[in-house]
Phi, psi and omega in degrees: 000164185197160171268162180233132182232122166265119184241095181054037185281132181227149172232121183239112183283326182214131181302137179090348178261161179296135180300143175293323170232125191244100174049056183285122174247118186200133176237122176259119184288159178303123179082004184274150174255108182245134179251131171262124184224155178166170180289172177303134180084009183281341180103003185293314179290324177298318178298319179294318180292328173296318178294325182280346183088013179266349174229147178289154172257104187285318175220157181082191184226156166230128182240137173242119182054039177084353183263127181289129184267000179298121179084358180272130180294151182305318184294343182258012184263356179057051178236163172226132186243137176245122184260172174299321176273126185296326178053048177271154176277114186294335182271358179253152176286172176303312180300319180291323176298314181295321184281348189305312181297329178289320178298320179294334178271000177082019178290137185293160189300318182295318179292322177299314181299321179297312182292325178296315179299318180296314180294319180297323179294317179299321187263002181068037183246007187305317184284354182252006188300332182264002180272159172270155182306327182295342180268009183247157173283170179300318179295322179292321178297321179294325177293326176297316178300322178291322178299321178299326177285321183298317185295341178286343181051057183283169173283328185220135169267136173238129182231120183250098180047053187291346184255003188297332183272001184263154175286169189302315182294318180293326178299317182297312182292322183288323179295326176295319179296318181297313181297317179294319179298316181297322180290327176292317184280330179070024181270132178307129186226132173243123190235130180253135175207156172263354186266110184291333175293318176301316181297315185290331183270344185253323192278143166294317172223157184234132175253117180260122181247152173207133180054036177081358184245145178286122180270318179196141178231108190201176173291156178305320181296317181288327174300320183284316187276329183224066177298137185280342177206174186291334176294312178300317181300320182280338183271320184272127181115139180222113357296165184291160175300141171287126179239127181231138170263114193235150175288145179276137177241178181297325183263347181167253179221166180245119182242118177052043177080006182236139179285132175247107183288140177239158180293163180301320181296321180288323176295324178294322179296320177295317179297321180294331179282343177066040182242153177254356168229158182213146175274123183249131178245131178224121181287155183304326182277358184261027173243145171255127181264127178222192180257338178200173176089353181240209180270123181295139178216149176248133181278129177259322182216141175242125175252108178269120182244017180092273181283339180228164171220143176246128179255116176258125183202204180212149173266139178255132179271117180296341184266016176081020182273011180086192182245154182239124179290150184205152172229137184232137176258131178228177175292154180297154181054045183289341182085001180294145183231150176302135180089350182287143174266130179231171179243130184242135176234117179281153174279108184297334179290339184254009179287136177256139182240135181225150177297134186292340181255306182282335183080359183288148181295137177267000000 
């Protein structure tokens, strides 16, 4: 096992253009499961390929177990990579596919068989060792690809969107298997996905990238509870956090023609920033739904999910300021109906404040 360090690492495809990965500083601890997540074009896959030796490191360093990887060939980095494409040999059995990298390294037949059995046991593939890949489901094929990586006993696992080809149900079960397997093996793992739910449920820590830059690197809980900027706030969470740019008042802010009182500490933070508007973030579950006494809202769409329901609607400004879209999470079977008028009260203790221009947390 080993730690992984990105030290001001950059990848620049063309001079004068914005780097695909821009001075990335990131440390993955020994045995840690870290997920790189972000929208398309954020640089997450490029960062993984730089670590794998498939992309050049133009500036800065990347170190594995203290060894600088600049100029080191991929085959000499002691890593194993699992791709979105399983890349299995269709004419070989599961056991032969898993054993293939050992055979190429000249490992004797008895030792290969032992390592294949151990990997198959970890991945629940023992009964499939004599089958060909065409007789397996998508999730089983992905486990075979992982088994091929496991038998190499690398210092670091790299996984690039390994679940993208699976259906929704299979993704859920396979991501649980991957996370459990990594914790059993204790091998340092860097995992790339565009799916923030996948990132939040699998990673010990999550690195969120945008435009080649690291936005926040934290535990899933801290990403959700204390986003460092409005981009993180809007990206993490499903449905996303409600974000409003609101005028500042003496008691707090004004939302849809109604005063939203804030604590003295939060008003002081706004005052220190010297702004007369502020971006306010409120998560869907941080509203109380009532019949009166709060901010009036009209429901446009109701999503019933059994244990939960999401109400998509809008707030109307009595002062002619137009309407503001909003999403609210409530308990399942709430009885809410499209077109219904409800009253919403946000929890002032859970309001997030961000600078209206830089987006940084206040």
